[in-house]
N, C-alpha and C positions, 0 to 999 in steps of 0.2 A: 504494500500500500504506500502510496506517495501522498504526502500532505504538503501543500505549499502555503507558506505564510508570508506576510509582509512585515518587515520591521521586527519588533520584539516578539510578536506573536509566534513566528517561526522558531525563534530561539527557545521560547517557553515550551512549545510543543516538543521540539527535539529533545529537551532535557527530560521529558517524561518517557522516552523510548526505553523499553525493557524494564521499567519499574512495575512492581505489582499494583494491581488495582486496589484502591482503598476499600475497606469494609464499611458498612453503614455505621453512623454514629450510634452510640449507646441509646437505646430507647426508640430508634428509628427502624422501621421494618425494612428488610431487604427487598429488592425488586423480585417480583414473581418470575418464575422461569419462562412463562409465556411472553413476558415483556423483553427478557434477555434474548430469547429466540427471535422475536420480531425485530429487535434492533440489529441482530446479526444478519438477518435476511434483508431488511429494508435499508439499513444504513451502510453496512459493510458489504452487502451483496454476496453473502456466503450462503448458498443454498442449504448446506448441511450444518449450519450453525447450531451449536448445542449449548444448553445452560450448564454452568459449572456446578 
C-alpha cells in the first residue's frame, strides 16, 4: 500500500509504519468484527480481510 502525504502529514504517517495498532481505551468497547471486516474490504480493498 502506498500513502502519499503532503508536508508533515506524510512524515507522521510514515512514523506509524510497522507499529502495533493501539487497543481501545479502558472502558471503551472494541470495534465489532463486522466493522473491522468492512473496513478491510471497503477501505483497504482486501477481499479476504479478517478480524483479528
